[in-house]
N, C-alpha and C positions, 0 to 999 in steps of 0.2 A: 504493500500500500504506500510505503514511503517513497518508492522509486517510480512507479508507473503513473500514467495520467489517470486522473479520476473521471469516471463517466458520470455526468450529472443530468438530471431531469428537473424541469419546472412544471408543477401542477397548478394550473390557474394562471392565465396570462392576461388578466384585465389591467386595470389602472396601474397596479404596482408590480404584478407578476411579469409584465413585459420588460421591466427594468431588471428583474432577476435574470431573465433570459439573456438580455443584452450583456450584462456583466459576466455571467457564467460562460457565455459564448466567446468572451475575449480574455478570460482569465488564464494566465500561464499555469500549466500543470493540470488544467481542467478541460474536458471536452463536453460541450452540451450535446447530448445524443438524442434527447427527446423533449418535446413540449406537449403537454396534455391539457386540453380544455374541452368543455362540452360544446363550445362553439367551434366547429371544425374549420371554417374559413379563417377565423381568428388564429387558431393554432397553426395553420399553414403559413399565415402571414408572419407570425413571430418566429417560426422555426426556420423560415427561408434563409435569412442572412448567414446563419451558422451551418446550414445543411443538416439540421437535426430532423428527426422524424416528427411528424405532426400526428397526434393521437387524440382520441376522445375518451379512452378508458384507462384509468390508472393501473389496472391489472396487467396491461400490456407491457409495462416497464419493469415489473417486479422480476428480479433475477438478472436484469440486464444493466443495472446502474449501481454506482458506488455511493451516491448521495442524492437526496431529493430536496428541493426547495418548494414549500407549499404556500401558495398565495391565493388560495380559494376563498370564497365567502366563509366567515367564521363558522357557520352552521355545519360545514362539512370537514372542518379541521380534524376532528376526532376520527372520523371514519377513514380518511386518507392517511393520516399519520400512523394510526394503529396498523393499517394494512401493510405499510412499509416497515415499521419497526418490528412487527412479528416475523418478517422475513430477514431481519438483521440489517436493514438498509437505514443508514443515518438520515435524519431529517432536520431541516430547519423549518419551523412553523412561524409564519408571520403573526404578529400580535393581533388580537389577544390569542394566547395559546388555545383557548377553547371558550365555549359559551358559559361554562360553569366549573366550579371546583371539582365536582364529581367527574366531569369529562376530562379535566386536567389530570386527575388522579389516574384515570384509565390510560391516558397517553403515557404518563410517567411510568406506570407499572409495566406497560408494554416495552418501554425502553430498558427498564431495569431487568426484565425477564430475559432479554437477549443480549444485555450488555452493550446496547447500541447508543451511539451519540444522539442526543436530543438538544437542539438549540432553539431559542425563541427570538423572533425578530423585533426586539426592542431597539430600533435603529438609533434613537437619540443617545444611547450609551456610546455610540461610535462617532457622534457629532464632534468635529474637531474643536469647536468652542468648549464643549463639555469636557473633552479630554484635556484641553489646555488649562481650564480653570479648576478642575476637580481637586488637584493637590492643594489648592489654597483654602478649600472648605474643610475646616477642622472640627469645630463644634458649633454648628448653626443653632441659633435660638429662634429665628423667624425666617420663614421661606415664603416668597410671594411668586405665584406662577400664573401666567396668562397664556392660554393657547386658544386663539380665535381664528376661525376659518370661515370661508364662504360656503354656501350650501352646496353639498356634493351631489354627484349623480352615482354614488357608490356607497357601500357600507351602511345602507339604510336598514339592514337586517339587525343592526345593533344600535344602542343609544349612544349619545355623545361621550358618555363615560367610558364605554368599551371601545369606542371609535377613536377619540382624541385624548381624553384625559388620562387614559391608561399609560400613555407615554410618560407622563409626568408622575403618575403614581409610582411607576417603576423607578424612575430617576430619583425621586425623593426618598423612597424606601431604601434604595441602594446607597445614597450619599449620606442620609441622616444616620442610618445604621442603628436604629432603635425601634422598639415595638410600638405600634399604635395603641394608645390606651383608650381613646375615645374620639368621636368625630361628629360633626354636624353636617348635614347635606340638604341642599334644596335644588330642585330641577324643574324645568318647565318644557312640556311638549308644545312647541310653537307652530311648526310647519308639518311635522310628521306626527304619527301616533306614539312615537317614542320621545324621550327627553332630548331636546336639541340644545339646551343651554343649562349649565350646572355650576354651582359653587359648592366647594367642600372645604371644611376646616378640620385639619387633623391635629390631634394632640399626642405627642410622643412621650414615652417613659423618660426620655432624657430631658424633658422640659421644653423641647422645641415645638413650635406651632407652625403648621404649613397651611397657607390659604391658596387654594387652587380654583381657577375659573377656566371652564372650557365651553366653547360655543362653536356651532357649525352653521350659524345664521348671521354672521357678522359681515360687514361690508369690506373690511380689511383683514389682512392676515397678520397675526402676531404670534410669536413663539418665544416668549421670554421667561427667564427664571432668575430670581434674585435671592441671595443668601445673606443674612445679617448675623454676625457673630461678634463676640467681644473684640473690639478694636479693629474690625474689618468688615468690608462690604464687597460682595462678589456679584457681578452682573453678567449674565450669559444671554446672548441673543442667538438662539438656535437657527433662526431663519437666515440671519446675516452672517452666521458663523463668526461671531465676534464676542470677545469677553474682556471685562475690565475688573481690576482688583484695586481697591482703595484701603489703606491702612492708617490707623491713628498712630502717629509716632510721638511718644512721650519724651520730654526733655529731662535730662539729669538736673537735679536741684529744683524740680517743680516748675520749670519754665512752661510757657504756653505750648501745648502740643500742636502738631501740624498734621494735616491730612496729605498723604503722599500716595501716588499710584496713577493708574490710568489704564489704557488699553494694554493688553499683554499679547505677546506673539502667538498666533494661531497658524498652524501648518494646515493649509486647506487640503481637503480630500473629500471624496464622495462617501458619506456615512454608510450607504448600502453596500458599496464595494468593500469597505473595511469590514463590515459585518459578514459578508459572504467569504471574504478571505480568511477571517477568523474561523468560520465554520469549516471551510475546506482544510485549514491547517489543523484544526482539532481532530478531524477525521483521519488525516494523514499521520499525525503524531500520536494518536491515541490518548489525547488529553481532553479535559472538559472544555467546552466553549465558554466564552466570556459570559454569555447569558444562557443559562441552562433551564431545564424544566422547573426546578424549584423556584427560580426567579419568576418565570412566567406564571406559575401557580399562585405565588404570593400576590402578584399584581391583580390577577383575576379574583382572588379571594376578597381583596379589599374592594375592588370594583363591584363585585356581586353584593357585598354588604351595603355599599353606597346606593346602588340601584334599588335594593329592597327598601332602604330607608326612604328614598325619594318617592317610591311607589306608594308607600304608606301615607306620606304627607299629601301626595296628590289625591289619594282616595278620600282623605278627610275634606 
């Protein structure tokens, strides 16, 4: 496995899956051999540039590939992932890992039973601005997150928490590194019959409080996260791939402190490419991926609790 070219397939080549196919089709050490989608003309179109086979049934690739990237609608993540994992085929599943914790557990169990690599596509972990700024975040006390997007023509099988906010739930859980003790949540179904805009306030055992807002009915796009901690402020713009760090510098002898800092260097790269490179390297090297099944489950568990809390409030 460490020597030969990895044969890859992408299942689901809609809005995001087409980029998985593009990247895997050009990645050194990887050969895109199949594209699977229920829309056969779409599969043929996406497969053509790399010369991959265009298929409509995931069963046709089992046994012929070394790794699979799954970018189908969330409702079929479990079925496709488990079919691959039971055959010992490593998979990367786009976020969210599944529709429910129970389904996450089934996917994780299938991976564990065969000792197969399971990665989850929380792409913002690989955002260059996040990568650059993360070492500066030491013990945050307050986190402010805004992820606002325009109305999509995709992912309407899930609400805005599972569609957009889950990116930030994963990031905040990973960076704060503490258990959530309690939370408040409110959400409104404005255009669809699912929640389209939501605000959540998380309280962690460490004392940190995180305030997250996600909307898919905004006129502008915003993807920003800010961390406040003792003597420091870290700002990350995931959309612009920019980050800034400001620190309070105290003077000896009690002189007036100053605020120093500004933009920090960010080495630009495509987050999805970095994610897929990490997945392929994990398969090749037999190591865990940066974002594994447990991470995906943790984000889904919190998103599920938030969604249930919002549903109860809406019902009232």
